[in-house]
N, C-alpha and C positions, 0 to 999 in steps of 0.2 A: 019663292018661299022655300026655305030649307026643309028637307024632310028629316024627321026625328031620327031615323035609322042611321043618319050620318054620324050621330054622336053616341051611338050605343057603346062602342069600344071605349070611347073617352069617358063616358059616365061609369062604365064598369070599373075602370082603374081608379076612379075617384070615390066610388061607393064606400070602400073601407075607411077612407079619410073622413067622410061625412058621418059614417056610423060612429067612429071614434069620437069625433067632436060633439055628436049629439048627446052622448052620455046615456043613451037608451039601452039598457041591458038586453032587452029582447031583440032589438035590431042588431046589436053587437054579436049576440049569440048566433043569430041567423047568418050573419056575414061570415063568422068564423067557421060555421058548419059548411056553408057554401064553398068556401075556399079550401076545405080539406082536400088534400091530394092533388091540388092544382099544379104543383111544381113551381109556382111563381112565389117567390119570397117577397111579400109586400110588408113594409115596415109597420103600417097601421094594423094589419091583420096580426102581426106578431105582438104588438102592444095590446090589442083586444084580447088575444089569447092569454097574455100575461095577466091582465086585469081580471078576466073571468076565472083564472086559476086561483087568484087571491081571494075571491069571494067565498064566504062561509057556505058550506053545503048544508 
């Protein structure tokens, strides 16, 4: 049986993609906040930030 910890890094890199595809604003905001200052430019995080910036405040 495979241990779930084997996939943690793999899931972490896919999480922004899944959040973007979900369309859930709360999840997208949480992902954008978690990725602040990470130094890793993830295309889905950039798109999430763009979409969040376009929302009316």
